[in-house]
C-alpha positions as CSV (number, residue, x, y, z in Angstrom):
1,M,0.0,0.0,0.0
2,Q,1.4,3.4,-0.9
3,L,1.8,6.2,1.6
4,A,-0.6,8.4,-0.4
5,E,-3.3,5.8,-0.1
6,L,-2.9,5.8,3.7
7,V,-3.1,9.5,3.9
8,R,-5.9,10.0,1.4
9,P,-7.6,6.8,0.5
10,Q,-9.3,6.7,-2.9
11,H,-12.8,5.1,-2.6
12,R,-14.4,3.3,-5.5
13,R,-17.9,4.3,-6.5
14,G,-20.4,2.4,-4.4
15,A,-17.6,1.0,-2.1
16,R,-18.0,1.6,1.6
17,P,-15.1,3.6,3.1
18,D,-13.1,2.1,5.9
19,T,-14.0,3.5,9.4
20,G,-10.5,3.4,10.7
21,P,-6.9,2.4,10.0
22,S,-7.1,-0.8,8.0
23,A,-4.6,-3.6,7.7
24,E,-3.3,-4.9,4.4
25,S,-4.8,-8.1,3.3
26,P,-2.6,-11.2,3.5
27,A,-2.6,-11.4,-0.4
28,E,-1.0,-7.9,-0.6
29,N,1.4,-8.7,2.2
30,P,2.4,-12.3,2.0
31,G,4.3,-14.0,4.8
32,Q,4.0,-11.0,7.2
33,A,1.6,-10.0,9.9
34,P,-1.0,-7.4,9.0
35,V,0.3,-3.9,9.7
36,G,-1.9,-1.2,11.1
37,A,-1.2,2.4,12.1
38,N,0.9,1.5,15.2
39,G,2.7,-1.6,14.1
40,T,1.5,-5.2,13.9
41,V,-1.9,-6.2,15.3
42,E,-0.2,-8.4,18.0
43,E,1.9,-5.4,19.2
44,R,-1.1,-3.2,19.5
45,R,-3.1,-5.9,21.3
46,K,-0.1,-6.4,23.7
47,D,0.1,-2.7,24.4
48,A,-3.7,-2.6,25.2
49,D,-3.2,-5.6,27.5
50,D,-0.4,-3.9,29.3
51,M,-2.5,-0.8,29.7
52,A,-5.3,-2.8,31.2
53,V,-2.9,-4.4,33.8
54,A,-1.4,-0.9,34.5
55,A,-4.9,0.5,35.1
56,F,-5.7,-2.2,37.5
57,V,-2.5,-1.9,39.5
58,L,-2.6,1.9,39.6
59,G,-6.3,1.9,40.7
60,L,-5.5,-0.6,43.4
61,V,-2.5,1.3,44.7
62,G,-4.3,4.5,44.4
63,L,-6.8,3.5,47.1
64,L,-4.0,3.6,49.6
65,V,-1.6,6.4,48.4
66,M,-1.6,9.3,46.0
67,N,-5.2,8.8,44.9
68,M,-5.3,12.3,43.4
69,L,-2.7,11.3,40.8
70,L,-3.2,7.5,40.4
71,G,-7.0,7.6,40.2
72,P,-7.2,9.7,37.0
73,T,-4.2,7.8,35.5
74,A,-6.0,4.5,36.0
75,V,-9.1,5.8,34.4
76,V,-7.2,7.0,31.3
77,F,-5.3,3.8,30.9
78,A,-8.4,1.7,31.3
79,A,-10.3,3.8,28.8
80,L,-7.4,3.5,26.3
81,A,-7.1,-0.2,26.8
82,L,-10.9,-0.7,26.2
83,R,-10.8,1.5,23.2
84,R,-7.9,-0.5,21.7
85,G,-9.7,-3.8,22.2
86,T,-7.7,-5.5,25.0
87,A,-8.1,-9.2,25.5
88,R,-8.1,-8.4,29.3
89,R,-11.3,-6.6,29.3
90,G,-12.3,-7.6,32.8
91,R,-9.0,-6.2,34.2
92,A,-9.5,-3.0,32.3
93,L,-13.0,-2.6,33.7
94,L,-11.7,-3.3,37.2
95,G,-9.0,-0.6,36.7
96,L,-11.7,1.8,35.6
97,A,-13.8,1.0,38.6
98,L,-10.8,1.3,41.0
99,G,-9.8,4.6,39.4
100,V,-13.3,6.0,39.9
101,A,-13.2,4.7,43.5
102,D,-9.9,6.5,44.0
103,L,-11.6,9.8,43.0
104,V,-14.6,9.0,45.2
105,V,-12.3,8.4,48.2
106,L,-10.5,11.7,47.4
107,A,-13.9,13.6,47.3
108,V,-15.0,12.0,50.6
109,L,-11.7,12.9,52.3
110,V,-11.8,16.5,51.1
111,T,-15.4,16.9,52.2
112,A,-15.0,15.2,55.6
113,N,-11.6,16.6,56.7
114,G,-10.9,19.4,54.3
115,T,-7.6,17.8,53.5
116,V,-6.3,15.3,50.9
117,A,-4.2,13.4,53.4
118,W,-5.4,10.5,55.7
119,S,-3.9,7.9,57.9
120,F,-4.9,4.6,59.4
121,G,-4.2,5.7,63.0
122,A,-6.3,7.9,65.3
């Protein structure tokens, strides 16, 4: 596929345009994995899986420390992982829920104490 076709695809009359970055067909690219906008399909899926795991870990750690920073980061990573079609959808959804829980904990602490710091002791 030529670079010009990627930048400005030419659509045939009556043909339905692609909705996103498309991969070359195996006939056009023999012996190689399909290539999308960000590398191979496997690389993109692995990146999405890694983001899902990162969202889960950041959301979990954010419940205990630095929820002001880790909560929104977990939400963003989870949303990106879900958008990119991760195979670890459940982990991405848990990361999203934990990120939102981090923000809820932050809001409760600010409302109750007037501070963003808290401790386990009395």
